N, C-alpha and C positions, 0 to 999 in steps of 0.2 A: 288560929288559927293557926298565928305561924311558927308555935307550937310542934303541929299536927306536921304540918308540909315538912317543915326541918329534918325531923324523928320518919317520915316517910322515907326522905332522900337520904335521910342513911344508911336508911337499910333497901336502902335500890344498890346504894353502893359501898358496902359491904358487899367479902365472897363469902359462901352459903360456909356454917361449920363445918371443918374437919373434917370433909368430904374426902376420903379415903383415893390416889389417882387409881386409874387401873393400869394394875404390873401384870407384865406374862414370863413366861419363867424366857429366862435365858438375858435378861432388860438387866442392865446397867445401870446400879445405883452408887450417886456421890457424895460421901458425907456433904455437914456443913459447910468446911473450906472448900471442900470441890471434887475434892481426891476421889479419884473413882475407889470404892472399898471393895465392888466383886460385877461378879454376876447373879438374880438369882436363880437360886440350884430347885426354891421349892415355895408356891405360894399357899400361904393361909388362911383358906374362909371360916367365918362364925357358920352356926348354926344355919341361920338366916343367908346363906350366900354371899356377902358382907366382908372385903376384903380384912382382914385379923390382923395381918402378920406378915415378910416373908425373909427362907432363909436364905441366907448367902454364907459361902462361904470366903469366912475371912481372915488371913493367916493362919491359913492353918487349920479352921476348926471352925465347924458349922454356928452360927451368931442367928437370933430370931431378931430383927426388928419390927417391934410394932408396928400400925398403920401412919397410926395418930403421928409419928415421926416421920412420915412420909410425903410430897408434892412434889408434880410436875413442874420442872427448874429446865431452864435454857438448853440445860448439855443430857436435861430426861428427866428421870427421877432423882430426890436427892429429898434426906434425912435430915432431918433439924438436930440428931447427934453431933457430936463434933469426933475428930481423931481418940480421941484422952476418951471418952467417952465409950464410943464399939472397942478400946480395949480392951474394957474394964467384963468385956460379957464374955 
């Protein structure tokens, strides 16, 4: 019985699995280090309407950041990708 209660408490304390945040065009995007990457140029959606990725102008070129790396942070929308990762795009 204690095991069931513990599992139920854990399930309630765990955030929903990787649900992408709502992102609007022109929203600021920040790297994992907190550096502003740029603003969203285009929101890319999947066939079901869910967020798939965002397109950003970074260092003079378009890059596409997958929705699975996005979350809402203190500053706004943040990617789990580092500046070094973004330079590889």
